[in-house]
Every structure is written in C-alpha cells, then in structure tokens.
ZARO-208767 format. One record per atom (N, C-alpha, C): residue number from 1; x, y, z; atom name. Coordinates in steps of 0.2 Angstrom, whole numbers, plus 5000, padded with zeros to 4 digits. Atoms other than C-alpha are relative to their C-alpha. Layout:
# ZARO-208767
NUM,X,Y,Z,CA
...
# end
This chain:
# ZARO-208767
1,4995,5005,4997,N
1,4927,4767,5005,CA
1,5004,4997,4994,C
2,4995,5003,5005,N
2,4942,4761,4994,CA
2,5000,4993,5000,C
3,4999,5007,5000,N
3,4944,4744,4988,CA
3,5006,4998,4996,C
4,4994,5002,5003,N
4,4960,4736,4984,CA
4,4999,4998,4992,C
5,5001,5001,5007,N
5,4963,4736,4965,CA
5,5006,4995,4998,C
6,4995,5003,5003,N
6,4974,4725,4954,CA
6,5006,5005,4999,C
7,4994,4996,5001,N
7,4992,4732,4953,CA
7,5001,5000,4992,C
8,4998,4999,5006,N
8,4998,4739,4937,CA
8,5007,5001,5000,C
9,4993,5000,4999,N
9,5016,4735,4936,CA
9,5004,5000,4994,C
10,4995,5000,5006,N
10,5030,4739,4924,CA
10,5003,4994,4998,C
11,4997,5006,5002,N
11,5036,4725,4914,CA
11,5004,5001,4994,C
12,4996,4999,5006,N
12,5049,4723,4901,CA
12,4996,4999,4993,C
13,5004,5001,5006,N
13,5036,4718,4888,CA
13,4997,5007,4998,C
14,5002,4993,5002,N
14,5031,4737,4888,CA
14,5006,5004,4997,C
15,4994,4996,5003,N
15,5049,4742,4882,CA
15,5000,5000,4993,C
16,5000,4999,5007,N
16,5050,4749,4865,CA
16,5007,5001,4997,C
17,4994,4999,5003,N
17,5068,4753,4863,CA
17,5003,5007,5000,C
18,4998,4993,4999,N
18,5068,4772,4864,CA
18,5000,5002,5007,C
19,5000,5000,4993,N
19,5074,4775,4881,CA
19,4996,5006,5003,C
20,5004,4995,4997,N
20,5066,4792,4884,CA
20,4993,4998,5000,C
21,5007,5002,5000,N
21,5049,4785,4879,CA
21,4999,4994,5005,C
22,5001,5006,4995,N
22,5052,4769,4889,CA
22,5000,5003,5008,C
23,5000,4997,4993,N
23,5056,4780,4905,CA
23,4993,5004,5001,C
24,5007,4997,4999,N
24,5040,4790,4902,CA
24,4995,4995,5001,C
25,5005,5005,4999,N
25,5030,4775,4900,CA
25,5000,4996,5007,C
26,4999,5002,4993,N
26,5037,4768,4916,CA
26,4996,5004,5005,C
27,5003,4996,4995,N
27,5031,4783,4925,CA
27,4992,5000,4999,C
28,5007,5000,5002,N
28,5014,4782,4916,CA
28,4997,4994,5004,C
29,5002,5006,4997,N
29,5012,4764,4923,CA
29,5000,5002,5008,C
30,4999,4999,4992,N
30,5018,4770,4941,CA
30,4994,5005,5002,C
31,5005,4995,4999,N
31,5005,4785,4940,CA
31,4993,4996,5000,C
32,5006,5004,5000,N
32,4991,4773,4935,CA
32,4999,4995,5006,C
33,5000,5005,4994,N
33,4996,4760,4948,CA
33,4998,5004,5007,C
34,5002,4996,4994,N
34,4995,4774,4962,CA
34,4993,5002,5000,C
35,5007,4998,5000,N
35,4978,4779,4956,CA
35,4996,4994,5001,C
36,5004,5006,4999,N
36,4972,4761,4956,CA
36,5000,4999,5008,C
37,4999,5002,4993,N
37,4978,4759,4974,CA
37,4998,5006,5005,C
38,5001,4994,4995,N
38,4972,4776,4981,CA
38,4993,4999,5004,C
39,5006,4999,4996,N
39,4960,4778,4995,CA
39,4995,5006,4998,C
40,5004,4995,5002,N
40,4945,4789,4993,CA
40,5003,5007,5001,C
41,4997,4993,4999,N
41,4954,4804,5001,CA
41,5006,5001,4996,C
42,4994,4999,5004,N
42,4969,4802,4990,CA
42,4998,5000,4992,C
43,5001,5000,5007,N
43,4960,4800,4973,CA
43,5001,5006,4996,C
44,4999,4994,5004,N
44,4960,4818,4968,CA
44,5007,5002,4999,C
45,4993,4998,5001,N
45,4978,4821,4971,CA
45,5003,4995,4996,C
46,4997,5004,5004,N
46,4983,4805,4963,CA
46,4998,5001,4992,C
47,5002,4999,5006,N
47,4972,4809,4948,CA
47,5003,5006,4997,C
48,4996,4994,5002,N
48,4980,4826,4947,CA
48,5007,4999,4998,C
49,4993,5002,5002,N
49,4997,4818,4947,CA
49,5000,4997,4993,C
50,5000,5004,5006,N
50,4992,4807,4933,CA
50,4999,5005,4994,C
51,5001,4995,5005,N
51,4985,4822,4923,CA
51,5006,5004,4998,C
52,4994,4996,5001,N
52,5001,4832,4925,CA
52,5005,4995,4996,C
53,4995,5004,5004,N
53,5011,4817,4919,CA
53,4997,4999,4993,C
54,5003,5001,5007,N
54,4999,4813,4904,CA
54,5001,5006,4996,C
55,4999,4994,5004,N
55,4999,4831,4898,CA
55,5007,5001,4998,C
56,4993,5000,5002,N
56,5018,4831,4898,CA
56,5002,4995,4996,C
57,4999,5006,5004,N
57,5019,4814,4891,CA
57,4998,5001,4993,C
58,5003,4999,5006,N
58,5007,4817,4877,CA
58,5003,5006,4996,C
59,4996,4994,5003,N
59,5015,4834,4873,CA
59,5006,4998,4997,C
60,4993,5002,5002,N
60,5032,4827,4872,CA
60,5000,4995,4994,C
61,5000,5004,5006,N
61,5027,4813,4860,CA
61,4997,5004,4994,C
62,5002,4996,5005,N
62,5017,4826,4850,CA
62,5006,5004,4997,C
63,4994,4996,5002,N
63,5033,4837,4849,CA
63,5004,4996,4995,C
64,4996,5005,5004,N
64,5043,4822,4843,CA
64,4997,4999,4993,C
65,5003,5001,5007,N
65,5030,4818,4829,CA
65,5000,5006,4996,C
66,5000,4994,5004,N
66,5028,4835,4823,CA
66,5007,5003,4998,C
67,4994,4997,5002,N
67,5046,4840,4823,CA
67,5004,4995,4995,C
68,4997,5005,5004,N
68,5051,4824,4814,CA
68,4996,4998,4994,C
69,5004,5002,5006,N
69,5037,4823,4801,CA
69,4997,4993,5001,C
70,5002,5007,4999,N
70,5031,4806,4809,CA
70,4993,4999,4996,C
71,5006,5001,5004,N
71,5018,4799,4796,CA
71,4993,4999,5003,C
72,5006,5002,4997,N
72,5005,4793,4808,CA
72,4998,5005,5006,C
73,5001,4996,4995,N
73,5005,4808,4819,CA
73,4993,5002,5002,C
74,5007,4998,4999,N
74,4987,4813,4817,CA
74,4996,4995,5004,C
75,5003,5006,4997,N
75,4980,4796,4822,CA
75,5002,5000,5008,C
76,4997,5000,4994,N
76,4992,4796,4837,CA
76,4998,5005,5005,C
77,5002,4994,4996,N
77,4988,4813,4843,CA
77,4993,5000,5002,C
78,5008,5001,4999,N
78,4969,4810,4841,CA
78,4999,4996,5006,C
79,5002,5005,4995,N
79,4970,4795,4852,CA
79,5002,5003,5007,C
80,4998,4997,4993,N
80,4980,4805,4866,CA
80,4994,5005,5002,C
81,5006,4995,4999,N
81,4966,4819,4864,CA
81,4994,4996,5003,C
82,5006,5004,4997,N
82,4952,4806,4867,CA
82,5001,4998,5007,C
83,4998,5002,4994,N
83,4961,4799,4882,CA
83,4999,5006,5005,C
84,5000,4995,4995,N
84,4964,4816,4890,CA
84,4992,5003,5001,C
85,5007,4998,4999,N
85,4945,4821,4886,CA
85,4997,4996,5006,C
86,5003,5004,4994,N
86,4940,4806,4897,CA
86,5002,5002,5006,C
87,4997,4998,4994,N
87,4952,4810,4910,CA
87,4998,5006,5003,C
88,5002,4993,4997,N
88,4947,4828,4912,CA
88,4993,5000,5002,C
89,5007,5001,4998,N
89,4929,4823,4912,CA
89,4999,4997,5007,C
90,5000,5003,4993,N
90,4932,4812,4927,CA
90,5002,5005,5005,C
91,4997,4995,4995,N
91,4942,4825,4935,CA
91,4995,5005,5002,C
92,5005,4996,4999,N
92,4928,4837,4933,CA
92,4994,4998,5005,C
93,5005,5003,4996,N
93,4915,4825,4940,CA
93,5003,4999,5008,C
94,4997,5000,4994,N
94,4927,4822,4955,CA
94,5000,5006,5004,C
95,5000,4994,4997,N
95,4929,4840,4958,CA
95,4993,5003,5002,C
96,5007,4998,5000,N
96,4910,4844,4956,CA
96,4996,4997,5006,C
97,5004,5004,4995,N
97,4903,4830,4967,CA
97,5004,4994,5003,C
98,4997,5005,4997,N
98,4915,4820,4977,CA
98,4996,4995,5003,C
99,5004,5005,4996,N
99,4907,4804,4983,CA
99,5000,4994,4996,C
100,4999,5007,5003,N
100,4904,4786,4978,CA
100,5000,5000,4992,C
101,5000,5000,5007,N
101,4899,4790,4960,CA
101,5006,5002,4997,C
102,4994,4997,5002,N
102,4914,4800,4957,CA
102,5006,4996,5001,C
103,4994,5005,4998,N
103,4926,4788,4966,CA
103,4999,4994,4995,C
104,5001,5005,5004,N
104,4919,4774,4956,CA
104,5002,5001,4993,C
105,4998,4998,5007,N
105,4921,4783,4939,CA
105,5008,5001,5000,C
106,4993,4999,5000,N
106,4939,4788,4944,CA
106,5004,4993,5000,C
107,4997,5007,5000,N
107,4943,4769,4948,CA
107,4999,4997,4993,C
108,5001,5003,5006,N
108,4935,4764,4932,CA
108,5004,5003,4995,C
109,4996,4997,5005,N
109,4945,4776,4922,CA
109,5007,4997,5001,C
110,4993,5003,4999,N
110,4961,4769,4930,CA
110,5000,4993,4997,C
111,5000,5006,5003,N
111,4956,4752,4925,CA
111,5000,5000,4992,C
112,5000,4999,5008,N
112,4952,4758,4907,CA
112,5007,5002,4998,C
113,4993,4999,5002,N
113,4970,4765,4907,CA
113,5004,4994,5000,C
114,4996,5006,4999,N
114,4977,4749,4912,CA
114,4998,4995,4993,C
115,5002,5003,5006,N
115,4967,4741,4897,CA
115,5003,5003,4994,C
116,4999,4996,5006,N
116,4971,4754,4885,CA
116,5008,5000,4998,C
117,4993,4999,5001,N
117,4990,4756,4888,CA
117,5004,4995,4995,C
118,4996,5005,5004,N
118,4997,4739,4881,CA
118,4999,5001,4992,C
119,5001,4999,5007,N
119,4988,4741,4864,CA
119,5003,5006,4997,C
120,4998,4994,5003,N
120,4992,4759,4862,CA
120,5008,5000,4999,C
121,4992,5001,5000,N
121,5011,4755,4866,CA
121,5002,4996,4994,C
122,4998,5005,5005,N
122,5011,4740,4855,CA
122,4999,5003,4993,C
123,5002,4998,5006,N
123,5003,4748,4840,CA
123,5003,5007,4998,C
124,4998,4993,5002,N
124,5006,4767,4840,CA
124,5007,5002,5002,C
125,4994,4998,4997,N
125,5020,4770,4852,CA
125,5006,4996,4997,C
126,4994,5004,5002,N
126,5031,4756,4845,CA
126,5002,5003,4993,C
127,4998,4997,5007,N
127,5030,4764,4827,CA
127,5004,5006,5002,C
128,4997,4993,4998,N
128,5035,4781,4835,CA
128,5007,4998,5003,C
129,4994,5002,4997,N
129,5049,4772,4845,CA
129,5005,4998,4994,C
130,4996,5002,5006,N
130,5056,4764,4829,CA
130,5002,5006,4996,C
131,4999,4994,5004,N
131,5054,4781,4820,CA
131,5006,5004,5003,C
132,4995,4995,4996,N
132,5064,4791,4834,CA
132,5007,4996,5000,C
133,4994,5004,5000,N
133,5077,4777,4835,CA
133,5004,5001,4994,C
134,4997,5000,5006,N
134,5080,4778,4817,CA
134,5003,5007,4999,C
135,4998,4993,5000,N
135,5082,4797,4818,CA
135,5006,5002,5005,C
136,4995,4998,4995,N
136,5093,4798,4834,CA
136,5006,4995,4999,C
137,4995,5005,5000,N
137,5103,4782,4832,CA
137,5002,4997,4993,C
138,4999,5002,5007,N
138,5102,4778,4813,CA
138,4997,4993,4999,C
139,5002,5007,5001,N
139,5093,4761,4815,CA
139,4994,4999,5005,C
140,5006,5002,4996,N
140,5078,4752,4823,CA
140,5003,4997,5006,C
141,4998,5002,4994,N
141,5079,4748,4841,CA
141,5000,4992,5000,C
142,5000,5007,4998,N
142,5084,4730,4847,CA
142,4998,5000,5007,C
143,5002,5000,4994,N
143,5074,4726,4862,CA
143,4999,4993,5003,C
144,5000,5007,4997,N
144,5076,4711,4874,CA
144,4995,5000,5006,C
145,5005,5001,4994,N
145,5061,4706,4885,CA
145,5002,4995,5004,C
146,4998,5005,4995,N
146,5066,4697,4900,CA
146,4993,4996,5002,C
147,5006,5003,4998,N
147,5048,4692,4904,CA
147,4995,4999,4994,C
# end
C-alpha cells in the first residue's frame, strides 16, 4: 500500500543560470516528485521514467564537462555514477521481487534523491553552470531567486 509522501517541488532556489541545465533540473525534480507520489502499481514505471531521465541528464552534463575541459569533471562524473549505481540496484530489487521490501526501498531512494539534489546542485552543478555560461555567453550567470 502506498503512503503519501512529501512533495518535491521546483523552486527558484534551484536555478543556476544556465538555462539548459535549469530545464533539465526542473525535469529531475518533477520525475522524483512523481516517484514520491507513486502508488505501488506505479512505482516501476515511475522509476523507469526517472532512470531514463537521469541517464540522459548525467550523460549531457558529462558531455559538457568533457568537451569543454571542465576541471572538476572527474568528481562530478563519479558522483553521478554513484547515484546511478544505487538507482539501478533498487530497480533490480523491484524487478526481482516486487513487494513491500522493494516498494519501501524505492520510496527510500526517492527521499534520498530529494536530500541529495540541493547539495549536488549547489556545489557541483553551480560550478558547471558558471563554467558553461562563461563559454556560451562570455560571463558568469546572474540569477534572481524569487523565493
């Protein structure tokens, strides 16, 4: 049985100033929120949607880092790989033995992603955003946060 979870809602405080990244992050938040609110019968599909998003998201950032010589690329890529390892382990558990244990693990993963994202965005992605803005626009982004 599913239990309602706290919503994960996009907020301006997550904006970093590189629009392509901000759009991808908005989608990340929406996918995690959908996972948080999924009933037991929806969990696998919502997790699969998150996995497809995360793979594309992390691959896009990796390409940006590698093609531009981003100095902190290894650390950033390693963190993405660790997240994907956990996500895929939970997906394997959910596929192998759907039931209370797997449902709980999936919901725990979703809550962990909610906890992980703000710090990752603030420390690693903000540096990449500034780096990309410098290359694309010639300067660091100016970001206004309404909230």
